[in-house]
N, C-alpha and C positions, 0 to 999 in steps of 0.2 A: 504493500500500500504506500503510495507516495504521500508524504505529508502535505497538508494544504499549504503550509508555509513555503514548501519547496516549489509548489506550482505557481506558474506565472498568471498574472491577470492578463486579460486580452489586451493586445497592443492598441495604440490609437494616437491621435494628434496630441501634442503637448497643450494642456489647458492654460489659459490665462487666469490670474487671480479673479475671484468672484464670478466672472461671466463664463468661465470654462471655455468651451469651444463654440459658443453661440455665434461668435463673429464669423465662423467659417460657414455657417448654415445659410442656405437660401431659405429664409423664413417663410416665403410664400410657397415654395415647393421643396420642403426639407428632404424628401425622398430622393431628389436628384443629387443633392450633396452626399447623401448616404451611399448612393450607388458609386459615386466617384471615390469616396473614401474606401469602399470595399476593394476597389482596384489597387489601392495603395497598401492597405493594411490586411487584406485577406478576408475570408468569409466569416470571421468572428473578430470583432474589434469593439473598443469602447469609446464613447464620446462623453464629454462633460456638458450637461445642459444646466448651466449655472453651477450650483454646488452639487448637483446630483449626477452620479455616474450611471450611464445607460449603456447596455451591451446591445450591439446590433448583429443580427445573424443574417447572412446573405447567401444567395445561391441555392439551387434546388437541393443538393445533397445535404447541406448543413441545416437548412430550414426543416426539411423532411425528417432528418435524424432527430432534431430537437423536439418536434411536435409529435412524432410517432413513438420513438424509442425512449424519450425522456418527457413524455406527455405530463406525467404527474409532477415532475420537478419544475416544469415551465407552465404549470397550470393555474397560476393565480393571476389576478389583476393588480397592477400597482396602484398606489394611492395618488392618482393624478388630480391636482387641486381642482380643476374645472369640473371633473366628473364626480369628485367627492362632494363638491358644493351642490351639483345638480341633483344627484340621486342619493347622497348620504348613505352609500353602501347598500341601497335597496334595489329591488328589481332583478334583472338577469344579466344585463350586458356588463355592468361595472360593479357587480356585487362580489362579495368575498366568501370563502369558506362554506359553512353550512347553509347560509342564506342562498348562496348561488346554487348549491347542489339541490336544495329543496325546490327553488323556483324553476330551475331548468327541468327537473323531473316532472313537476306539475305542468309546466308549459308544453313540453313535448307530448305528454299523455293527452292533455286537453285539446291541443291543436289536432292531434290524430283523431280524437273523438269527434271533432267538428269537421272531419273530412280532409285534413291536409294529406295530399298524396293520393286521394281517392276520387271516385267518380263525382261525388257531391260537389267537391270544390272545383272540379273540372267544369261542371255545368255553371257554377257561379262565374268562373273566369270567362267562359264562352258568352254568357249573358252580358257581361261587362264589355267584352270585345264589340258586341253589337252596338251598345251605346256609343262607344268610341268611334266606330265606323260611321255612324250617323252624324256624329259631330264633325268628323273630317269631311264627309260629303257636303255638309252645309256650306263649306267655303267654295264649292264649285270650281276647284282648281286654282283659286286665287291664293296668294302667299299668306301664310299665318304662322304664328309662334306656337309650338306644341307643348312647351314645358308645363304650363299650368294644367292643361287638360289631361296630359299623360300622367302627371302626378296624381290627379284626382281619380283617374280611372284605375291605376294600380293600387292606390290607397284604398279604394272601395273593396278590394278583395280582402285585405287584412281587417278592414273596418267591419265587413259583414260577419267575420268570425268573432271579433272582439265585442262589437256592439249589437250584433244581430240585425243590422239594417244597412242599406246603402244610401249615399247622399247624391243629390242632383249635382251635376258639374257646376251649376250656377249658385248653389247654396252658399250664401255669404259667410256663414259660420264655418262651414267646411273649408272654403277657400282661405279663410283667415288662419285656421289651424295649419293648413299646408304652407302658408306663407311663414308662419312662426317656425315651423320645422326647417324650411329651406334656409331661413335667415340664420338659425342656430348652426346648421351644418356648415354654412359658409364661415360664420364667425369662429367656430371652434377650431377651424383649420387656419385661422388668420395669424399673422405675426404677433399681434397684441396678445392673443390667448397663449401662444407659445411662450411669450415672455412672462405672462401671468403664471403659467405652470412652473416656470423656472424660479420666479420671484413673487409668490403670492402676496408678500408684504407690500409690493408696489401696486396692489390692486386699485388703490385710490387714485393712481395716476392713469391707469390703463383703461378704466371704465367699460371696455367691451364686455367683460364678464357680467357686468350689471345688466346689460341688455339681454344677454343669454339667460340670466336667471329670471328676468321679467317675462321673457317669452315662455320660459318653462312654467312660471306661475299661471300664466293665462291658459296654457295647454292643460295643466293639472286641474285648474278650475273647471274646465269643460268636462274632463274625465270624471271628476268628483261629482259634478251635477248629474252626469249620466249614470254613474253607479248608484247614487242615492235613489234615483228614479227606479233603477233596476231592483234595488233592495226592497223598495216599496211594493213592487209588483211581483216579487220573486215567488215562483212555484218550484219548491224543492224537487218535485218529481219530474219537472220538465224544464231543465235549464236550457235557455235558447241561445246563449252566447258564452264566450270565454269569461266575461265579467260575471254572468250568472253562476258558472261553474266555480269560480273563485269564491263567490259569496256563500254558496252552498257549503263549500269546504270550510269556510270561515266559521259557519255555524256548527259544523261537526267537530272542529278542533277545540275540545274543552280543556285539554291538558296544557302543559307549559309551552308546547311548541306553537301555540296560537300566535306567538310573536311573528312567525313566518307569514301567517295569513292575515296580516294587519292591513288596515286601509292604506297606510303609507306604502307598503309593498305592492298593493294593487295599483296605486297611482304610478309608481315607477315602472312596474312590469308592463302595464298597458301602454305607457308612453314609449318604453323601449321597443315593444313589438310594433307599435304604430310607425315609429320612425324607421326602424330597420326594415319593416315590410314595405315601405314606400320608397325611400330614398334610393337604395341601391338598384332595385329592379327598374324603377322609372328612368334613372340615369342610364342604365345599360340599354334600355329600349331606345332612348334618345340617341345614344351612340350608334345603335343599329340602323336607325333611319338616316342619320348623317352619313354613315359609311356606305349605305346603299346608294345615296345620292352621289357620293364621291367616286364610287366604283360601279357605274351603271352595268358593266358586263357581269359583275357578280349578281347584281339585282335581277338581271335578265335570266340567269341560270336558276336562281331561286324560284322565280315566277314559273319558269318552265317545269321545274320539278313538282311544284305544288299542283299545277294544272294536270300533269301526267298522273300523279298519285291520288289526288283528292278530287280533281275536277271542280265542280261548283258546290260540292258538299262542304259541310263545316269541318275544318281541320280538327283532329282530336289527337290526344296523346298517343293513341294506338298507331297513328300514322308515322310516328317519329322514326321507327326502325326502317321504314320504307323510304325515308327521305334523308339519305346520308349527306348529301351536299348541303341542304338547309341546316341540318344538325351541326355540320362542321362550321358553317357560317356563324351560327349563333354562338358556338363555343369560341370561335375566333374573335367575335365582337367582345365577348367577356374578357378574353385574354388581352386584347388590344386596349380595351377601355380601362382596365387596370383600376377598378373603382376605389379600392382601399389599398393604395400602394405600400403603406407601412403596416398593413394589418391593424388589428387592435392591440394595444400594448399588453405585454405579459409581465409576470413577475415570478421569481423563483420561490418555491415553497420551502426549500432547504438549501444548504450549501451544495453546489453542484460542481462536479468535475466533468467538463464537457470538452472533448477534443484537446485534452491536456491543459486546459485552462481552468482556473479556479474562479467560480462565480458565486459570491456570497448570497446567503438567504435574503430575500426581499429586494434583490436587484431588479430594476426595470429592464425588460428585454423587448427589443423591437424585432419582429420577424418580418423582414423586408420582402413582402409578397411580390413587389414589382421586380425584384431581382430573380424571382423564380419564374414569373410569367415572361420574363425577357432574358432568361438564362441562355447564353450562346451555345452551351453544350447540349441543350434540350430542344431548341427550336432552330429550324433552318434559316429563317429570316426574322429574328426576334423584333426588329424595329418596324417591320412592315405589316400591313394588314394582308394576311395570306391564308385563306381557308384550307389550303393544301396541308397546313400543319396538322389537320385532323382527318386527313384522308390517306389511304394507302394507294399503291400504284393501280389498283383495280377500282378505285373510287369508292371503296368501302370506308365507313366511319371507323376511326380508331380512337380509343381512350388514351389519353396521355397523362402519365403520372405527375408531370410537372404542371398540370392544370389544377391550380388550387386557389381560385378567386374567393372561395368560401373559407379559406384556411383549412386546418386539419386538426385531428385529435380532440381532446376533451372540450376545448373552448370553440370548436368550429361553429359556424353559423347554424342556429337551431331551425331556421326556415329554408334550408337549402332545397329540400324537395319541392316546397311551394314555389320558390323563386324559379327553379328550372321549368316547372310546369307553366308558370306565368309567361316566362320568356318565350317558350315554344309556341304557346297558344296565341298570345298577343302578336308576336312577330309574323307567324304564318297567316293569321286572320287578316292582318293589315296588308301583307304582301299579296295575298290572294285577290284583294279588292283594288289596290292602288299601285300606280307607279309613282315613286317619289323623285322629285326634281328640285333643284335650286330655283329661287325666284328668277323671272325673266331678267336677262342682263348679267346674271352671275354664272360664270363657267364652273362646271363641277370640279375642274382642276384647281380652282382658287378657293375651295371651301377650306376653312381653317380648322385643322384637327388639334390645335393646341388646347389642352384642358383648361377649364376655369380653375381658379384657386378655391380651396376649401378643404374640409376634413375628408370629403370624397372627391374624386376627379370627375367632374361633370363636363359635358360639352359646353362651350360658350353659347350664349343665346343666339339662335339663328332662325330665319324663316324658311318654311318648306312649302312646296306645292304638291298636293296629293291629287293626282289625276286618276279618275275612275277608269278601270279597265272596261272597255266596251266589248 
């Protein structure tokens, strides 16, 4: 056994007093700096974010090894100031220890009971696709912005499970909630919040976190109002939504563990699932439409495959295996879009010896997912949009180990099966009905594929034309 003292800490750039390595980071897109640093320091290195040491894991082999073979040791969430203020250790995404385990178990079981990955949710998604198609049709081929309506459409799927209802795309309260979520996702990835996380004591100067907390309060107020209404009408023998199921469980838990099924946990949990179930899938679909406009030859092949396999019938999940090209395109959109480039931060649960380096208990760890999705040893053309990454020489779909946009292991995305179903059904339903083109006067070659800044990488706002297939 090598003594911990003999083991080295991961290498990294020399920190300056107080600010550490913050001066090196591109604060708008820190993942870009992290990729550069991994070229210099290797697949495991450390950087100082202010006074806090953070270990960065990079590249397919290292990230997979950490998340699969050391899943338990890298299985905690760090105490990130903005997330601690937002959720106070409650909910599922940024909770810790037993709270996390209980909430995750409850969420996965309940989501499955409400049809996640089953025919019932498939029908809900298909119904929502029809509303979205009608909305796109209403523009009659004229240019329009898709961000708000696509967010609303995707949000309605998780909302139907959480609240047991859907909202109209024009519903002012619904649009307000989606605006709050969008604003927070953008702010949490902003330079000011990065600085706030490094130096929470400077909060009074940075102010952005106040906006984030205000937005959270407004979202929580809405959820609270909804669950109080649900509690009032609750039929224990017929829970109609995720909230109902939680309230039933709350009544059953009479012993000490009731703490887990508190109103505070319900608020955090519902807001976590609402945000996670909306933001990433809607952004991926927006990338999908943007990339189809940018690569009309790919769009044409997708449309041809849909026509050949489905004709004018409604595309369903069962068609996926017969549509290898379309499946490859959707996977490549996810890889290229790279929605969560740094993944969600991890923390070590014990002292870990990993690849001959010593990482102390409680260290924040970033699994750089962008380095996996663009790993040159895994992808033929990592920087390009290329559906061939997921096809063999015979045109059959192939699964790729390095495809991990949902992360891996114990903390991987709880909604992965739902997201995959949504992406396939929304994408094929839209592509079956429309050809997507840039507005008149804009060449497809000039479409900007630079991602917007924020906690997730979303496309920059742009207008599209949806031309109805005749």
